[in-house]
Each structure stands twice: as structure tokens, then as C-alpha cells.
C-alpha positions in Angstrom: 4.6 -33.0 -215.3 1.7 -35.2 -216.3 2.8 -37.9 -213.9 3.1 -35.3 -211.1 -0.3 -34.0 -211.8 -1.8 -37.5 -211.7 -0.1 -38.2 -208.4 -1.6 -35.0 -206.9 -4.9 -36.6 -207.7 -3.8 -39.8 -205.9 -3.0 -37.8 -202.8 -6.4 -36.2 -202.8 -7.8 -39.7 -203.2 -6.0 -40.7 -200.0 -7.7 -37.9 -198.1 -11.1 -38.7 -199.7 -10.7 -42.3 -198.6 -9.9 -41.3 -195.1 -13.0 -39.1 -195.0 -15.1 -41.8 -196.5 -14.0 -44.3 -193.8 -15.1 -41.9 -191.2 -18.5 -41.4 -192.8 -19.0 -45.1 -193.2 -18.0 -45.7 -189.6 -20.4 -43.2 -188.2 -23.3 -43.1 -190.6 -23.5 -46.7 -192.0 -26.4 -48.4 -190.2 -24.9 -51.8 -191.2 -21.5 -51.3 -189.6 -22.4 -50.1 -186.1 -19.3 -51.7 -184.8 -15.8 -51.6 -186.2 -15.7 -55.4 -186.4 -19.3 -55.9 -187.5 -20.2 -59.0 -189.6 -22.6 -58.2 -192.4 -26.2 -59.6 -192.1 -25.7 -62.1 -194.9 -22.4 -63.3 -193.5 -23.9 -63.6 -190.0 -26.7 -65.7 -191.4 -24.2 -68.0 -193.2 -22.1 -68.4 -190.0 -25.1 -69.4 -188.0 -26.4 -71.9 -190.5 -23.3 -73.9 -191.6 -22.0 -77.0 -189.8 -18.7 -78.9 -190.2 -15.4 -77.9 -191.7 -15.8 -75.2 -194.4 -12.2 -73.9 -195.0 -12.7 -71.9 -198.2 -15.8 -70.0 -197.1 -14.3 -69.1 -193.8 -11.0 -68.0 -195.4 -13.1 -65.8 -197.8 -15.0 -64.3 -194.8 -11.7 -63.5 -193.1 -10.2 -61.8 -196.1 -13.4 -59.9 -196.7 -13.4 -58.7 -193.1 -9.9 -57.4 -193.3 -10.3 -55.7 -196.7 -13.5 -53.9 -195.6 -12.5 -53.3 -192.0 -11.9 -49.6 -191.9 -10.4 -49.8 -188.4 -7.8 -52.3 -189.5 -6.9 -50.2 -192.6 -6.6 -47.0 -190.6 -4.4 -48.6 -188.0 -2.2 -50.3 -190.6 -2.0 -47.0 -192.5 -0.7 -45.3 -189.4 1.7 -48.2 -188.5 3.5 -48.2 -191.9 3.3 -44.4 -192.5 6.9 -43.7 -191.7 8.4 -47.2 -192.2 10.7 -47.1 -195.2 12.4 -50.5 -195.1 10.5 -53.6 -195.9 12.2 -55.4 -193.0 10.6 -52.9 -190.6 7.2 -53.2 -192.3 7.4 -57.0 -192.0 8.3 -56.8 -188.3 5.5 -54.4 -187.3 2.8 -56.0 -189.5 3.8 -59.4 -188.1 3.4 -58.1 -184.5 0.0 -56.7 -185.3 -1.0 -60.0 -187.0 0.3 -62.0 -184.0 -1.7 -60.0 -181.5 -4.8 -60.0 -183.7 -4.6 -63.8 -184.3 -4.0 -64.8 -180.7 -7.0 -63.0 -179.2 -9.3 -63.7 -182.2 -8.7 -67.5 -182.0 -8.5 -67.7 -178.2 -11.5 -65.4 -177.7 -13.8 -67.5 -179.9 -12.4 -70.9 -178.7 -12.7 -70.1 -175.0 -15.7 -67.8 -175.3 -14.1 -64.6 -174.1 -16.9 -62.2 -174.9 -16.4 -58.5 -174.0 -18.6 -55.5 -174.5 -18.4 -54.6 -178.2 -18.8 -50.9 -177.6 -15.9 -50.9 -175.1 -13.6 -52.9 -177.4 -14.4 -50.8 -180.4 -13.8 -47.6 -178.4 -10.3 -48.9 -177.6 -9.7 -49.7 -181.2 -10.6 -46.1 -182.0 -8.1 -45.1 -179.4 -5.4 -47.3 -181.2 -5.9 -45.1 -184.3 -5.6 -41.9 -182.2 -2.5 -43.3 -180.5 -0.7 -44.1 -183.7 -1.6 -40.8 -185.3 -0.1 -38.9 -182.3 2.9 -41.2 -182.4 3.5 -40.3 -186.1 3.1 -36.6 -185.2 5.9 -36.9 -182.6 3.5 -35.9 -179.8 4.8 -38.2 -177.1 8.4 -37.1 -177.4 7.3 -33.4 -177.2 4.9 -34.0 -174.3 6.7 -36.5 -172.2 10.3 -36.3 -173.4 10.5 -40.0 -174.5 9.3 -42.3 -177.2 7.1 -45.2 -176.1 8.0 -48.6 -177.5 6.2 -48.6 -180.9 6.6 -52.4 -181.3 5.0 -53.2 -178.0 2.1 -50.8 -178.7 1.5 -52.4 -182.1 1.3 -55.8 -180.5 -0.9 -54.7 -177.7 -3.4 -52.9 -179.9 -3.3 -56.0 -182.2 -4.6 -57.9 -179.2 -7.5 -55.5 -178.9 -8.3 -55.7 -182.6 -8.5 -59.5 -182.4 -10.7 -59.3 -179.3 -13.1 -57.0 -181.2 -13.6 -59.6 -183.9 -13.8 -62.5 -181.5 -16.6 -60.6 -179.6 -18.6 -60.1 -182.7 -18.2 -63.7 -183.9 -19.3 -65.0 -180.5 -22.5 -62.9 -180.9 -23.4 -65.1 -183.9 -22.9 -68.4 -182.0 -20.7 -70.1 -184.5 -21.1 -73.9 -184.7 -18.8 -76.0 -182.5 -18.6 -78.6 -185.3 -15.4 -77.9 -187.1 -14.8 -74.8 -185.0 -11.0 -75.0 -184.8 -10.2 -75.6 -188.5 -12.8 -73.0 -189.5 -11.3 -70.4 -187.2 -7.8 -71.2 -188.5 -9.1 -70.8 -192.1 -10.8 -67.5 -191.1 -7.5 -66.3 -189.6 -5.6 -67.3 -192.8 -8.1 -65.3 -194.8 -7.6 -62.3 -192.5 -3.9 -62.4 -193.1 -4.4 -62.7 -196.9 -6.7 -59.7 -196.7 -4.2 -57.8 -194.6 -1.4 -58.5 -197.2 -3.7 -57.2 -200.0 -4.6 -54.0 -198.1 -1.0 -53.5 -197.2 0.2 -53.8 -200.8 -2.1 -51.0 -201.8 -1.1 -48.8 -198.9 2.7 -49.4 -199.6 2.3 -48.6 -203.3 0.5 -45.3 -202.6 2.9 -44.4 -199.8 6.0 -45.2 -202.0 4.9 -42.7 -204.7 3.6 -40.2 -202.2 7.0 -40.0 -200.3 8.7 -39.0 -203.5 6.7 -35.8 -203.8 8.1 -32.5 -202.4 5.1 -31.8 -200.2 5.0 -35.2 -198.5 5.9 -34.1 -195.0 3.5 -31.2 -195.1 0.7 -33.4 -196.3 1.8 -36.2 -193.9 1.0 -33.8 -191.0 -2.5 -33.2 -192.4 -3.1 -36.9 -193.1 -2.2 -37.9 -189.5 -4.4 -35.1 -188.1 -7.3 -36.5 -190.1 -6.5 -40.0 -189.0 -6.4 -38.8 -185.3 -9.8 -37.1 -185.8 -11.3 -40.3 -187.2 -10.1 -42.2 -184.2 -11.7 -39.7 -181.9 -14.9 -39.9 -183.8 -15.0 -43.6 -183.6 -14.2 -43.5 -179.8 -17.0 -40.9 -179.3 -19.5 -43.0 -181.3 -18.9 -46.2 -179.4 -18.7 -44.5 -176.0 -22.0 -42.9 -176.7 -23.4 -46.3 -177.8 -22.2 -47.9 -174.6 -23.8 -45.2 -172.4 -27.1 -45.4 -174.3 -27.2 -49.2 -174.2 -26.4 -49.4 -170.5 
């Protein structure tokens, strides 16, 4: 009984975290974009020269762990995945997409409008929440390829980060090894965030009210995605 009561508090914590992520995304002056780099980190990126593997790996891990957009999307991706094999496949697809466009975007200088990219990232959260709610099968009579969607949205997530890094004009001296180290850090951060999500989900799924609460959680997640989209679309219009 005590364990069940404690876990009820854990479920409430999940909802509180989701709400906090929305508030941080919309009200935090320091994180105007989903892939924003903090002021201190931006200054560091601009000032250093040469190969700095450990600092860049740290920055990559920090970005992933504190990146609310990544966490929300990963949360949606693994929500109804029960086998570790499936989790590994989907997370690997997301990591592949994220890594390709982040590395290529910075290396080749593919800079896109940050507001547009971040609005698409918000759309990825909406898409996954609706997928978890079974909306596409009800609306269109078929299920879109979830693996392809995960890979494609991973490409956009990586593009968002590349766009932000390009804004800070990272030094070309040691660029490739530093980018690779950053990407390794991102994957380490992703694994850490994923472990926390899977532990919470593992306990949550054992509770009798999981499916009822799952509906509410995905509605909240969808709402956060719409809020992020609206925020960045408004930003694009104002900045135009």
C-alpha cells in the first residue's frame, strides 16, 4: 500500500514535469529557442580554439539532458514500447537523424531560420502524441510508418541544434573532432535521460490506472507541442 501511494506521487511528478517543461519553454527568457545554447556556453564556444574533446562532450550531454524538446519527443517515442529491442531501434533512428543533420549542418554551414525549425520540432511532439492516442488510424484508416517518422523528425531536431551552433560561429580549428565529441556527449545525455524515462514508465505501466493516465499524459504532451509551435510561429512573424 505504501509503495502504491509513493508511486501515485511519482505519476503526479510526471505531470508536473511536463507542465514545468511547457512553462520553461514559453516563459524562460534564456531559452527562447528549443535548441538554445546558454549565454555562458555560447561565450565559451566562441572563445576556444583547437581540439577540446571533453568540454564539447560535456556541452553535448548538457544540451540533451536540459533540452525539453528532446525529452518530450523521446518520452512520446518510448511511451508504448515495452521491449528493449524496440526501444533500441527507435532511439537509434532518432539518434541517427539527429547526428547526421547536426554534424552536416555545422560542417557545411546549413543555417536555417531557427523559429521555423523549432516550430517543426514542436510539431514533432504533437505528431507523436497524436500517434500514441491512435488518432491517425481513426482519422485516416491507416497507421503511418512510425520508424520513418522518428528518423525524419530526428533530422529536424539535429538541424535545430546545427542552426543554433552556427549562430555562435564555432572555430574551424579542430571543428570536426569537436563536433564528433559534442555528438558523443549528446548520445550520452540521451542515454541518461532515457534511463530515467524507462524507469518511471516501467513502474507506471504496472499501475491499474496506466491507460487512463496515459491518455491524459499524451493530451498534455500534445498541448505542449502546440504551445511550442505557436510560440515560435509568433516569433517568426514578429521577427520578419
